[in-house]
C-alpha angles and dihedrals in degrees: 000000000000117000111270087224109017125192116298093008115296088220102140086143123185110281131183111264131173113320093025094270116142105238131179115243096238093175090068091058089046091051091049090049091048090053092052091046092051090048090056093045096050094041095054100024099043094083090052096042109028091186090074095043123091115294107256091237125321117028136050132262133174093272090057091067096058099078094046089049090056093048092046092052091049089055094050091049092052092057089056093046092053098036086121111049108256131215095275103218094045092045091049093052091050092047092049091048090050092049092049092050091050091047094050092046088053092054092051094046100039104022093087098266092127109055098206138230097325094058134037092202127097140196133087140225104252090218089064103034115129109243101192131049145127100309092040090055092047090051091053093049091044096053094045092052092042092054090049091052095044102042110026116092114277118245125255107232099213089122134011106247113130096191091056098036093052099034091134089061091051089048089057089049091054092048092049093048091048091050091048094048093046092053095041096049102023106050118094113231112206127199111285139195136207136185112238092214090057100034098074089236121170089248120085119242112276117208095342095317140327121235114219125196123210113201111217121134090160141120126221097010114156099191123112095257107049110024119130092233091068091044092054091051093048092052098042104030102023128232093272092062098052129096109285100209108043113189092234087079084081091066114114092244092063095059093217113197129172093343094309132106114228115250088231092060122106112285095246091061088073095050126095119244129182116224088194093053131151101265096045090051088072094066090038087060088054088058088057092050090051089053087051090060091054087051090054089058090050094047100045106031121067104187118090094217093049091051094048092045093054093044092049091051090051093047098046091045091052091046094051093046092046092051090047093052091046090053091052093058105272101129124227098243127162096189091058093032090223121199092252090052091047093052096045094048091045088054090048090049092050095048091047091051091048090053093048092045090051092048100041110026102028100039099022099230094154096143090067091056101032094117093050091047090053090049090051092054091050096036099128094051091049092046092052093049093049100040093048091045088232091131092050092046090051091053088044088063094067112082143155116246094318130045091237090058096084133120095247094053090046092054095044096049093049105037111018109108098176 
């Protein structure tokens, strides 16, 4: 059976296409399945092929498109869910309940409750549980976009102009980007300290704990050590609730070797940092609102060419603006979810969806994407199995003669570089 409520809302509801026939938007399921497939590939293949893993800091790799894809799909789905204006209070309660469920599920799956392939135990110290993660970020983007769609004034369809008809949505986007930029560039980041025994560093405690000092005293720094996004998370969430293995440990300065950071590395290399932190969730929510605008095109236009034209205009505009901002010095950075990164990945999401829509819904080549469509319909079940490592642990249980003679252990011992 398909999930009754799959990941990111499997709400590719019937919509009127050419000829007036209600037709399911299969490309949305395919796109959702493609996103889940890419998540699996980069999670398990990133240690073997670093070029597809997350960029250590600035830059963009294949893995850095997965989160924006999920957010973009959630936005499209919301436009289909609320194609007919809902009863606002009831719709808000349902949206909030859905977001809370997704957030809590994210904590259970990615908070450290499941210990992974090297241990069959489970459970986590609540003082060290990770509070933010992939599903938590999706839930934040989802609820922001849902509230925009539910409560902002509906458009008057006298003319088809999505910038004008949904100007309140774009006003919210401007406010969110101004808030993000003000906090990222305007907050003063003082020097800060952390205890290595309490920081969940990759190094073991030495003599009861080592206190490291990170010298900052700056404003507007976008490096891994002194950015305001990390400072906000340290103050609000606490070091113990942040991601324990930030990808910036793979930077050359950190001298990473066999999963450990050298003791001679800069102090910040030992500190936790959450790539799904509070501040970066603001621009992530904008990605969801942009996806919502693509969904409006899907919900209110019936002609294939009109849809693709509007989507292409959105995508190329985002691409051009993102490249312009990157050229002016705003780095493409997934961990900070910078504006240039948000625009470029939104453009990538849009272009990918256009290609899938053209292939699947316009020309009907569903056999080519049948597996991805199935994955999209069962996305939440697959996500749970992958994120909790339950699928890997199940495969881990099949061995030859000795328990250590299994395919998972063979792969890990030969290719895992973390």
